[in-house]
C-alpha positions in Angstrom: -115.0 -48.1 -28.9 -114.9 -44.7 -27.5 -111.5 -43.0 -27.1 -111.3 -41.3 -23.7 -109.2 -38.1 -23.5 -107.9 -37.0 -20.2 -106.8 -33.5 -19.3 -103.2 -33.6 -18.1 -101.5 -31.4 -15.6 -97.8 -30.6 -14.7 -97.3 -33.9 -13.2 -97.6 -35.4 -16.7 -94.4 -33.5 -18.0 -92.2 -36.8 -17.9 -94.9 -38.7 -19.9 -95.3 -35.8 -22.4 -91.6 -35.7 -23.0 -91.4 -39.6 -23.4 -94.3 -39.3 -25.9 -92.6 -36.7 -28.0 -89.3 -38.5 -27.8 -91.0 -41.6 -29.0 -91.9 -40.0 -32.2 -89.5 -40.9 -35.1 -87.5 -37.9 -36.6 -90.0 -37.6 -39.5 -93.0 -37.5 -37.1 -91.2 -34.9 -35.0 -90.8 -32.9 -38.1 -94.4 -33.2 -39.0 -95.5 -32.3 -35.4 -93.2 -29.4 -34.8 -92.5 -28.1 -38.2 -88.8 -29.2 -38.0 -86.9 -32.1 -36.5 -86.3 -31.0 -32.9 -83.5 -32.5 -30.8 -84.3 -34.1 -27.5 -83.1 -31.1 -25.7 -85.4 -28.8 -27.6 -88.3 -31.0 -27.0 -87.6 -31.0 -23.3 -87.5 -27.2 -23.4 -90.8 -27.2 -25.2 -92.4 -29.5 -22.6 -90.9 -27.5 -19.7 -92.5 -24.3 -21.1 -96.0 -25.6 -21.3 -98.0 -23.3 -18.9 -100.5 -25.7 -17.4 -102.3 -22.7 -15.7 -103.0 -21.0 -19.0 -102.8 -23.7 -21.6 -104.2 -27.2 -21.6 -102.7 -30.5 -22.6 -104.8 -33.7 -23.3 -103.7 -37.2 -23.5 -105.0 -40.6 -24.6 -103.5 -43.6 -22.5 -103.3 -47.2 -23.7 -104.0 -50.1 -21.2 -100.4 -50.0 -20.1 -100.8 -46.3 -19.3 -98.5 -45.2 -22.1 -99.4 -41.8 -23.5 -100.2 -42.6 -27.1 -101.8 -39.4 -28.1 -101.4 -35.8 -27.1 -103.1 -32.5 -27.8 -101.5 -29.2 -26.6 -104.1 -26.2 -26.7 -102.2 -22.9 -26.4 -104.6 -20.2 -25.4 -104.4 -16.5 -26.3 -106.9 -13.7 -25.8 -108.9 -14.2 -29.0 -107.7 -17.6 -30.4 -106.3 -21.0 -29.4 -103.7 -23.0 -31.2 -103.9 -26.8 -31.3 -101.1 -29.2 -31.9 -101.6 -33.0 -32.1 -99.5 -36.1 -32.1 -100.3 -39.8 -32.0 -97.7 -42.6 -31.8 -97.5 -44.7 -35.0 -98.9 -47.9 -33.7 -102.1 -46.1 -32.5 -102.9 -44.1 -35.7 -106.1 -44.7 -37.7 -108.1 -45.4 -34.4 -109.7 -42.0 -34.1 -107.4 -40.8 -31.4 -106.3 -37.6 -33.3 -110.0 -36.7 -33.9 -110.9 -37.4 -30.2 -108.0 -35.1 -29.2 -109.1 -32.4 -31.6 -112.7 -32.5 -30.4 -111.6 -32.4 -26.8 -109.3 -29.4 -27.4 -111.9 -27.5 -29.4 -114.4 -28.0 -26.6 -111.9 -26.8 -24.1 -111.3 -23.6 -26.1 -114.9 -23.1 -26.8 -115.8 -23.4 -23.0 -113.3 -20.7 -22.2 -114.9 -18.2 -24.7 -112.2 -18.5 -27.2 -113.8 -17.6 -30.6 -111.2 -19.1 -33.0 -109.1 -22.3 -33.1 -106.0 -22.6 -35.2 -103.7 -25.3 -36.4 -100.5 -24.8 -38.2 -98.8 -27.7 -39.9 -96.6 -28.7 -42.9 -98.9 -29.0 -45.9 -97.6 -32.6 -46.4 -99.0 -33.6 -43.0 -101.9 -35.5 -44.5 -103.3 -36.8 -41.2 -103.5 -33.3 -39.6 -105.0 -31.8 -42.9 -107.5 -34.7 -42.9 -108.6 -33.9 -39.4 -108.8 -30.2 -40.1 -111.1 -30.9 -43.0 -113.1 -33.4 -41.1 -114.0 -30.7 -38.5 -114.8 -28.1 -41.1 -111.7 -25.9 -40.6 -110.9 -23.4 -43.3 -107.4 -24.3 -44.6 -105.0 -22.0 -46.4 -101.9 -23.7 -48.0 -98.8 -21.7 -49.0 -95.1 -22.1 -49.2 -95.2 -25.6 -47.8 -97.2 -24.8 -44.7 -100.9 -25.1 -44.0 -102.9 -22.8 -41.6 -106.4 -23.9 -40.6 -108.9 -22.1 -38.5 -112.3 -22.8 -37.1 -114.8 -20.3 -35.7 -116.0 -21.7 -32.4 -119.6 -21.3 -31.2 -120.1 -19.7 -27.8 -120.1 -21.9 -24.8 -123.4 -23.2 -23.6 -124.7 -25.0 -20.5 -124.6 -28.2 -22.5 -121.1 -27.8 -23.7 -119.8 -26.9 -20.2 -121.7 -29.9 -18.7 -120.4 -32.1 -21.4 -116.8 -31.1 -20.6 -117.3 -31.8 -16.9 -118.7 -35.3 -17.7 -115.9 -36.0 -20.1 -113.3 -35.0 -17.5 -114.9 -37.3 -14.9 -115.1 -40.2 -17.3 -111.4 -39.7 -18.1 -110.4 -39.9 -14.4 -112.5 -43.1 -14.0 -110.9 -44.5 -17.2 -107.4 -43.8 -16.1 -108.1 -45.3 -12.6 -109.4 -48.4 -14.2 -106.5 -48.8 -16.5 -104.1 -48.2 -13.5 -105.8 -50.9 -11.5 -105.6 -53.3 -14.5 -101.9 -52.5 -15.0 -101.3 -53.1 -11.3 -103.0 -56.4 -11.3 -101.1 -57.5 -14.4 -97.9 -56.6 -12.5 -99.1 -58.6 -9.5 -100.0 -61.6 -11.6 -96.6 -61.5 -13.4 -94.8 -61.4 -10.0 -96.9 -64.3 -8.7 -96.2 -66.3 -11.9 -92.5 -65.6 -11.6 -92.4 -66.5 -7.9 -94.3 -69.7 -8.6 -91.7 -70.7 -11.3 -88.9 -70.0 -8.8 -90.4 -72.3 -6.0 -90.8 -75.3 -8.3 
């Protein structure tokens, strides 16, 4: 099954905050490098510049944001941060988010992609290795970088198709969730009228 990754905009701030707050303290420490309070996470989400940076998400069938990538763009590099909720790990969501974030950076003529994590973050180190990143470990931290190829007509078209597929996927999931709600309400009303 293909994991569909959707680009998020500023309207997703509440869902992003809920996603990060759903991470257990240890997962927050691995994602941010320290265990951040709810207030600091809210500040982080509030500072995401959706005009410059990009945030990507994977939604489950109930529209819960189960995986997130934040791509912070600078002049000559991009930094990528990933998180996936525990019940959804091991399904390729982190890899799909990485791939989408790297494609986004590449298509904006960013030559290098960086990831910084705690060296004990085995999942992120695994993803970095899987995508051929050069990893330097020291003092409990790991820094990984990847030289990105220049954008091509194919990579740009691929990103456009991916964005359209993600919109369709979200709309379909939204309709399914709505119909489930309607069916539940009808079943409840049916039980009340008996």
